[in-house]
N, C-alpha and C positions, 0 to 999 in steps of 0.2 A: 291268354289272349289279351290283345291290346284293347283300350277303351273303344277304339273305332270298330274293331271286330266284334266286340260285345254289342255295340249299338246296331251294327249292320252285319249280320252273320254271313250273308251270302252275296257275292258279286262275281260275275264272270271275270276270269283273270285279265282279259283284255281291257276292262274298264274298272279295275280295282282302285284306281286313283279317285273314283267318286267318293270313297271314304275320306280321303285326305281333304277333298274340297268341302264335304259336308261337315267335317269336324272343326273347321275354322270359319268363323262368322264373316270373314271377308267376302264370302260368296254373296252376302246380302247387298253389297254395293258394286259388284262386278257384273256388268250386263251379260257377258258371255256365260258366266257360271249360272246366273239366274235362268237364261234361255236354255242352257243345257238341261237343268233339272225340269224345266217346264216341258221340254220335248219328250221326256220319258213317259209322262201320262198327264196331259193338261187338266182333265177333270179331277184326278186324284191330287195333283199339285194344289189346285184350288181348295179341295176338301180338307187337306192337311193344313190349310192356312199358311201355305208356302214354307213348309218345314221339310228340308231335304232328307233328314234322317228318317222321319216318319214316312215320307214318300218311298224311300228305298226299302224300308221294312215291309211296306204294303204292296210293292210291285212284285209280281210273280216271276219265277225263273224264266218262263218263256218270253216275256216282254223284255227282260234284261238281256237275254241272249240275242233277241232281235236287235236291240240297241247296239250290242257289242259287234254286230256284223253289218251295221248300216254305215256306208261310207260318209254320208253327210253328218251323222251323229258323231262318228269318230273324229272327223275333222274339227267339229266344234269342241269335242272333249279334249283333244290335244291342245287346242288354242287356249281353252279355259285353264287347263292344268299348267300349261307353260306360263301363262300370265301370273297365276298364284305363286308358282315356285320362283319365278324371276323376281317378283316383288319381295319375297322373303329373303332371297339370297343377295340382292344387290346392296352394296355399301355406298353407292352413289346416290345419296339422298340429300334433300334440302338441308336437313339439320347438319349433316357432316360437312357439306360444302360451305355452310355458313359459319359454323363454330369450330369444327375440327377438334371436337372433344371426344374422349374415349367413352365406349359403351360399358366399361368395367364397373362404373358406379352410376346406375341409372337414377332417374327421377321416380320416387315412390309416391303414387297418387292415391290417397285414402278417401273413400266416400262411403256413406251408409247405404247407397243404392246405385244400381247401374241399369239403365234401360238400353239394352243392345238388340234384343230380339224378343218378340212377344211370347216365344216358347219358354223363355226364362223370366218369369214374372216377379222379378226382385226389384221393382221400381214402383213408385207411386205417382210420379208426375215429372215436372220440369227439372228438378235437381238430378234425378236419375237419368233422364234422357240426355240432359246436357253432359253428364259424366260419360255416358256411352258415346256420344258424339266426340267428346274430347279424346277418348281412347282411339276412336277410328281415325281422326285426323292426326293424332300422334303417330299412328302406324303409317299413314300416307306420307308424312313428312320425315319419317325415319327418326323420330325422337326416341331416345333410349328410355322408355317409360314402362313401368310395371304398375298395376293397380291392385288395390286391396279393398275388399268389401266383405259382406256377410252373405251366406247362402240361406235364404229363407225358404224352407221346405214347404211352407204353406203360403208362400208368396205375400202379396199385399192383401187383396181380397177380391173375390168375384162379386160384381154388382148385380143384384136382382131388384127390379122395380116392381112393387106390388101394384095391384089395380088402382089403389088410391094414390099412387105416386111416391110412396115412401121407399127409401133405399134400404134394402137388407144386405148385410155383409156376410158372405160365406167364404170359407177358406178357398183360396185359389189352388190349383193343382199344378205342381211342378213334377212332371214325370221324367225322371232321369233317363229312361230308356229312349226318349225321343229328343234329348237335348245333347249338345256337344260338350257336356261337362266331363272332365277327366279327374279321377281321384289322384291327389298328389301323395306320393310315397316319400318318406324321409330318406336321408342318405343311409340310415341304418336299416331301412326296410320297413319302418313302422308307419302306421296310419296316423296316430296322434303325433303332431309335430311340435306342440308346445302346450303350456298350461298357464292359467292365471288362477289366483285365489280370490274368491268373492263370497261374501257372507260366511266366511270361515271354512269354505269347501274348495278343494282343488278342482278346477274344471279343465278337462283336457280338450284340445282344439285340433281338429283335422282341417284339411283344405281341399278345395276343388279348383281346377284351372279351366278357364274359359279363354279360348284363343280368339283374339280380335285382330286379324292381320298379324302384324309383328308384335302386338302388345298382349301380354298375358294378364288376365284378371284373376287374382287369387281370392277365392270366396271361402270364408272361415265357417266352420260347422262344429257345433257341440253335440250333435245328435249321435253320440257314441255310447255303446253299452257300458264302457268304463265309467261313465258319468252318473251322478245321482239322477233319478228320473226327472226331477224338477229342472236340473241343469241341461238335460237333453233338449228341453223346449226353449232354451234361451235364444237360439237363432232360428226358431221355426217360423216367425211371422214378422214382417216388416211393420215397424211402428205399432207394435201390439199395445194392448191396453195397460195403462199404469206407468207412472214415472219410474218405479223400481225396475221394471223390465227394460225400459228405454235406457236407463243408466247402465245396467249390466251389459246390454248390447253394445253400448259405446265403450265400455271398459274392455270387452272382448275385442272389438274392432281396433281400438288404439293400442292397448298393451299387448293383446294377443297377436295383433297384426305385425307389430315390430318383432315379436319373438318368433313368429312363423318365418318371417323373412330371414332372420338370423339362422334358424334351423336349416333353411334351404341354402345357406351360404351366400345370400344376396346382401350386398353392402351398399345401399343407396348413397349417392352423393348429394341429393337434394330431396326434400320431403314436402309434399303439397297436401295440406288438409283442406279438402273441399267441403266447407261448412263446419260448424262447431261440433258436429257429431264425432269428428275425428280428433278432438283435442287431446285425448289421452295418449295418442301417438307421440305428441310433443313431450309430454310429461315422462313417458317411459324412456325416452332418449336422455332426459335429465338423469334418471336413475342409473342408466348405463354409464354416463360420464362420471357420475359420483363414484361408481364402483371402480372406475379407473383412477380415482384420486383427486378429481376436481371438486372445488367448492361450488356451492349452488350458483353464486353470482357468475363464475367463470363458465359453468355448464350452460347457464342461460344464454350467455353471449355466443357460445358455440352452436347451440341449437338454433338461435335466431339467425345466425349467418347462413344456415342451409335450409331455412324453412319458409314456406309460402302459405298464406292463409287466405281463402276466398270466402267472403260472406255473401249470402244470396237473398237476404230479405230485410226490408226496413220495418217489418211488422214485429214489435217487441215479443209477441207471443211465439214467434217463429224461432226464438233463440232459447236453447235449453238452459234451464236454471233449476238446480237441484238443492234440496235442503241439506244442511250439514249432517243431519242424522242419516239421510240416505247415502250420502257420500261416505261416511264412516262405516256404515254397514257394508257397503259395496267394496271399499278399498282396504278395510282393516287398518293396520298400522303401516301402510305402504310408505308414508312419509319418512319412516326410519331409513328406508333405502335411499332417500335423497339427502340424508344427513341433516335433516331439519326437524323441528317440532311440528305439532299439529297446526298451530296458528300460522306458521310460515307457509306450510303447504296450502292451507285454505286461502291465504292471501293471494295466491296465484289466480284464483277465480273470483276475486272481489270485484264487484261492479259498483261504482259510486252512485249509480242511479237506483240501486235496490238496497234492501236492508242488509245487515251484516250476517244474517242467518242463512245464507245460501251460497252456492258455488256456481258461478256463471261461466258456461263453457266458452262462449264467444269472447268474453273478457280475458280468459286464460289464453285462448288461442292468439289474441292480438298481442298479449304480453310476450309470448314465446315465439313469435314469427317476425323476422326482420323485414318481410315484405307482405303487405296486407292490401287486398283490393276488393272493390265492389264490382258489379257486373254490368253497369252502364254509367254514362256520364251523370245522368240524373240521380241514379242510385248512389253514385260517389258523393254527390253533394249531401244527400240525406245521411249517408253513413258517417261522413266526417262530422256532421252536426250531432248525430246520435252518440258518437263515442268521444266527443270533445273533452269530457271530464277526465279521461285517461291522460290527457295532457293539460293539466290545470293552467288556466290563464291564457291559453293559446286561442287565437281566432280560429273558428272552425275551418276556414279556407286553408290554414297552414297545418292542419292535422295531417300527419304523414300516412294517409290511406289513399291509394291510387284507384284507378278503375281500368278494367279491361272489359269492354262490352262483349257480351256473349255472342255466339254465332251458332250455326247449325251445320251438320255434315251434308254437304251438297249432294254427293253421290247416293246417300241414303234417302234423302227427302225429295229430290227432284225426280220427276217421273221419267221413265225411259223415253217416252215420246218427246218430252222437252229436251232431254239430252241428245236424242237423235237430231232434233231440229237444230240445236246449237252445233253439232258436228258438221251439218251441212252448210251452215253459215260461217262458222269460225274456223273450221278445219278440225281434223281428228285429234290434233295435238293441243287443242285449246286449254286443256287442264294444266299442261306444262307452263302455260303463260298466264296462269290465274292471277298472278300478282300485278299484271299489267292493267292499270285502270282503263287505258284507252281501248283494250280488247273488249271490255264490257260495254263501251259506247257503241260497238257494232251491233249490239242487241237491238238498238233502236231502228236498225235497217232490216230487221226480219220482215219477211213478206206478211202483210196483214192477213191475207186469206189463209196462209199456211198456219200461222199461229192460232187463229180463231178456230180452224178445223181441228187442230190438236186439242184445244181446250174443250170443244164440243164433244170430242171422243172421250176425254177424261171425265167429263160430266156424265155422259151416258154410262161409263164404267162405274161411277159412284152410285148412280141410281140402281144399276143392276146389282151391285154389291149389297146395297141396303135391302133390296128385295130378297136376295138369296140368304142373307143373314136372318131376316125375319122368317123365311121358310124353315131354316134350320132350327130356330128357336121354337117355332110352332110345332115342329116334329118332336123336339127333345124336352121342351120346358113349359111353354105357354099352354093354357087350357081355355082362355077367354079370347074371343075374336077381337075385342077392343084393343088388345095388345098390338095387333097387326096394324091398326090405324095409327097408333102412337109411334110405331117403329118406322114410319115413313113409306109404307107401301103405296100410299096415294100420291106421293111426289112424282113429278114428271121432269124431263130434261129442259123444257122450254122456259119456265119462269126464271127471273132473277133469283138466284139461290144464295142465301147468306149462311155462313158457317160460324158457329161459336162452340169451340171445344177446348175446355180448360179444366183445371182442378176447380171444383165448386167451393169457393170461399166467398164469404159475403162481400168482401171488398171488390171482387171481380165483377159483381153486378150482372149476373146472367139474366136477371129478371128486369133489367132496365127497360127493355122494349115493352113490357107489359104494364108499365105505369099508366098508359093511356090505351085501354083496351079497344075503345071504339075507333080511335085513330089507327091503331094497328090493324083492326079488321078491314078498314077501308083500304089500307096499303096492301094487305095480303090478297084480297079478293077482287081487286080491280080487274074488270073483264079484259081490257086491252093491255094492261101492264101489271100482271100479277107478280107477287113476290112470295117466296117460301123460305123458311128458316129451319136449319138443322142444328140441334144441340147435342152435345155429348160431354161427359165428364163425371168424375166421382167426387163425392164429399168425403172428407176424412171421417172414419167411423165414429170418432168422439165429438164431431162438430155438429151439434144439433141445429144451430141456426143455418148452417150451410145445407143441411138436409132439408130444412124447411123451404129454402130457396129452390132447391132441386124439385121438391114436391110441387111448388107453385108453378114452375116452368112446365113440368110434366102434365099438370092438369090442363094446360092449354092445348096439348096434343089431342085431347078428346073433345074439344069444343066444336060442335057442328058449324057454328057461325064462321069459323076460320077455314072451313072446307078442306080439312086435311092438309093444310099448308104449314103446319108446325110439327116437327118430328123430334124425337129423342132417341138416340142410339145407345142401347144398353151396353154396359161393361166396356167402357172406353179403354183401348190399349193402343200399342204402337201401330198395329195393322189398321185399325179404324182411323187413327190419326193420319196415317199416310194417305188413305183414300180420301179423307175430307179435305186436307190441304191441297190436294191435286184437283179435286172435282167441283168445289164450290166456285161461285163467281166473285164473292166478296167475303173477306174475313172480318169478323167483328171482335173488337178487343177494347172493352170500356171499363178498365179498373178505375177505382176512385183514387185520384192522385193524392199524395205521392207514394202510394203503397205498392206499386208494381216495381220490382227490382229490374226486370228485363222483359220477359214475355216473349219467348222464342217461337211460339206457334205462328205469329204473323210473319216471321222470317221464312218459315217453312212454306207457308202459302205463297209468299212473294217469289220464292225460287221456282214456283210453278206458274208465275205470271198472274197471280191472284192478288189484286190490290187490297189494302186494309183500310177500314174505318175505325179509328180509335181515339182514345184520349191521349193527350201529350204527356205520357208517362213512360217509364222504362225505355226500351229501345226506340219507341216511336218518337220520343222527344228529340232524338238526334237523327232518326232515320227518315222522318217525314220531310219531303222537300217541296210539297205543293203540287207535285205532278204524279207521284206514285201511289196515291190514295187520298184519303180525306181525314181530317183531324177535327175533333170537337174543340171549340174554344174553351180555354181554361175558365172555369166558373169559380165563384167565391166559395170558400169552405163554409160548412155549416149545415144546418138541418135541411135547407132547401137545395143543396148542391145536386142531389140526385134528381130532383124535379127539374132543375134547370138543364142538367145534362140530357135528360130524357127528351125535353122539348127540343133542344139543339139537335139531338139524334134524329128525331122525326123531320126536322126542318131540312137537314142535309139529305136524308133519304128521299124525301118528297121533292125537294127543290133541285137537287143536283144528280144524285146517284141513279134513281129510277129513270128520269128522262134521258140521261146519257146512255144507259144500258139499252134502252129501246129505240134509240135513234140509229136506224140502219140505212145502209146504202142499197143500191139496186140488187146487190148480191146477198143481202141479208146480214152484212157485216157491220157491227157497231164500231166505226172507225175511231171515234173519240174514246170509247172504252178500251179498244185495243192499244191506243197510245198509252193509257194508264197502265195496262198490263205490261207493256214493254219497259216502261220506266220502273215499275215494281221489280221486275226481274233484273234490270240493270243495277239498281241500287243494292238489292239483296246480294247479288252475285259478287259485286265489287267490294262490299263492306261488311256483310253480316254472315260470313261462313266461319266454321271452326278452323279452316285453313288459316284465315287471318287471325282468329282468336288464339289458337295454339302457337302460331308464329309470334304473336305479341308476348305470350307467356314465356316463350323461349328467349326472346331478345331481352325483355325487361326483368325477368325473374329467374328462369331456369339456369341460363348460362352463368349469371353472377353467383347463384347459389351453388352450382356445381363446382365453381372455383373457390367457394367459401368466402366470398366477398360480402361485406356489409357496407354498401355505399350510402353515405349520409345517415349513419346509424343514429336513430333518435328514439330510444325505447320509451314506452309509457312510464309515467311516474305516479299517476293517480291510482 
């Protein structure tokens, strides 16, 4: 039996193509396919949290037979299946029309996590979601791209909030029976495809394939009976505890990933390491070239010519740095395969800013990549300064590190209601004209009442989702009624609703609003102009200070003086994120500058006509134009910066945002607010999608790398 037949054992012959649709995650951003699955059984569709495989497994033969004989359902079925097949079959894509390069040697995109759908919980936050959106847009644009990651059988973690607000971390559940994962079988019929040696043991590696439109994601797995019991757990948990486990996971990703591709007969023409976790992919390719007879210096030049490295954080702690003892234990005498001694191998990971007793993954990736980029203009400035010592004596502005500002996948994050509204105003073919900036100017002519009505509907859907999620958790998990209050069951659709949903790290300052509790109370409980705030997000399991911030935020959900106007949504994932960015009125994003690299959550909100209030950091430093939201003035760095930013935050809320939201015309429409909504949508659609982002990667990096060109070669010397 095929993987599709194992996942979905029974379907009437007339609608057997539902398996095909369910096993490729492109259904997630195709409206016809989504509507098709919803038509089968709307309540079960919602109860499965929009998982078509689970839906089809839970739908009885009688209902499936009814669908197979219903003319309207069959018409929608044929259209959805035709859309999916035509997309996969066509060679008339943006990439081929632009570059006319062969698909024979694709771009290999390595990343430690991928956020494509919440049923496959192998992501922790922004990096993984960005990688998932990158793959989706690569599919849309016809980029010959394959992706490589790890399959975490226990996911990242499921978040449980105790009564006192402390985050408990339990294993997530990845149920293969209800995911579109397909076991990859080698050309010789074997399940293990490759192996690596670590800590003196051979570790065999299998792989699973996840189809994302045209793009396959290969997920590596060591949970095989052939492996030592300890090694079976190496790929079980994303960012598990301890540096030794992290290092071995990166070893498997990089070295094992290259070897798995070779075993499958895939010969990439360009290689993209998305963050330093994938650095060993670059080093394994050095070993391959040495085996062909090249000296290390020549091998480095060849690897650099076809390699791209993207760094995602200016926070030093976000860059992996391993002791030499750990490196030696993990890799053994791997350097002998490079034709060099231990010292020469370790110099690849030397960082001038740290001591000589460690191997720095980002430093190694920069040395071995001919094209290096940050993920926003502001981040580019910080990154060039951060790594200036790799080019001694050079002014930071001349350091050869570029920037490609992140984006988000429009069709995944924009609500169907907004998409339908744009169809009516811009025409059904507007996505084909997405590169035309004048097209997005037409958004400003959307009917005020129509846009506001769509937003009100989305806001009601969010409140309903919050209440149903609380009901489910009350049934399955919670035993104390106080949880229901904290989960947002007292929220209503009328007040100005602010959303904050991010990874909980201290520099993101989720608790900035609570620095003046009395001022916040007055803001939230104003009888005529009330405000409510919804929080969501996870703290890293090892980040105690971030857990304390989360606990502080959660404590305010139980404050009677706030009248139930502060909520925290437990176990943040892609589904919760999608509901929030579509349904709140205002997105809050207040990281401490300059520590935010990009911050894509505000882009997702803006694609749903939700303006942002944020600090001028990350994408907002280049995205804010004065009309699409609000920005806090840059404050002086130092101990009082948070206090100054908190005061400015309240000043903007009280003086500008709340009055504008509640200033209504005779129809009850806040015309000034709707103008902000339109501008937020126009700016995000024209400049901050992964269509634009992946297009930039293709033009600036992928096409030259696929041709093996090193333009302006300027390798690090530090």
